[in-house]
C-alpha positions as semicolon CSV with decimal commas, in nm:
position;residue;x (nm);y (nm);z (nm)
1;M;1,612;-4,116;-0,162
2;P;1,465;-3,989;-0,486
3;G;1,094;-3,895;-0,424
4;T;1,089;-3,789;-0,077
5;T;0,995;-3,430;0,108
6;T;1,291;-3,506;0,390
7;T;1,645;-3,383;0,344
8;R;1,909;-3,380;0,610
9;A;1,971;-3,094;0,845
10;G;2,318;-2,947;0,871
11;S;2,377;-2,954;1,213
12;N;2,204;-3,184;1,421
13;G;2,124;-3,430;1,142
14;R;1,749;-3,424;1,209
15;L;1,500;-3,433;0,915
16;I;1,362;-3,171;0,807
17;T;0,989;-3,245;0,739
18;R;0,749;-3,104;0,457
19;E;0,521;-3,035;0,851
20;D;0,876;-2,812;1,000
21;L;0,847;-2,623;0,674
22;Q;0,463;-2,528;0,717
23;A;0,475;-2,466;1,039
24;A;0,778;-2,206;1,000
25;Y;0,620;-2,106;0,678
26;A;0,287;-2,024;0,885
27;Q;0,479;-1,867;1,159
28;V;0,655;-1,604;0,920
29;M;0,283;-1,538;0,768
30;G;0,193;-1,467;1,060
31;E;0,403;-1,187;1,186
32;G;0,388;-1,042;0,871
33;E;0,019;-1,047;0,888
34;A;0,036;-0,904;1,266
35;T;0,258;-0,599;1,134
36;A;0,029;-0,574;0,839
37;R;-0,240;-0,446;1,052
38;A;-0,039;-0,261;1,270
39;A;0,038;-0,035;0,954
40;A;-0,314;0,022;0,787
41;P;-0,482;0,265;0,988
42;R;-0,145;0,495;0,905
43;G;-0,091;0,399;0,570
44;I;-0,468;0,467;0,524
45;A;-0,494;0,812;0,675
46;I;-0,165;0,905;0,480
47;A;-0,290;0,787;0,164
48;G;-0,599;0,988;0,259
49;A;-0,423;1,352;0,334
50;F;-0,236;1,277;0,024
51;A;-0,575;1,205;-0,192
52;I;-0,719;1,543;-0,009
53;L;-0,410;1,724;-0,111
54;V;-0,437;1,573;-0,468
55;I;-0,788;1,722;-0,498
56;A;-0,738;2,089;-0,322
57;L;-0,492;2,155;-0,607
58;A;-0,651;2,036;-0,854
59;F;-0,915;2,270;-0,797
60;L;-0,695;2,587;-0,706
61;A;-0,559;2,547;-1,053
62;G;-0,851;2,488;-1,234
63;R;-1,021;2,818;-1,079
64;R;-0,694;3,050;-1,172
65;R;-0,698;2,914;-1,505
66;G;-1,079;2,979;-1,513
67;R;-0,992;3,343;-1,406
68;S;-0,733;3,429;-1,681
69;R;-0,986;3,276;-1,953
70;S;-1,322;3,453;-1,838
71;A;-1,382;3,772;-2,097
72;V;-1,505;4,085;-1,911
73;V;-1,813;4,189;-2,028
74;E;-1,935;4,561;-1,982
75;I;-2,268;4,644;-2,058
76;R;-2,392;5,006;-2,106
77;R;-2,723;5,173;-2,207
78;L;-2,729;5,440;-2,461
């Protein structure tokens, strides 16, 4: 049987066709996409919170460094 796309199944002897494989693949991919769509809003919220945290930490670190590097200048009139 060289060149064919069917093989014998192990227990029931039925031939597995290309359509059977495509249907099983589509079913698995459909379930995966549904799971990904359900998890997307939570993932976006977590990523947004993380981004805000990183920005806040960078702002605070820059503020602190700016204070330590700034000079105090006092002007007196004579």
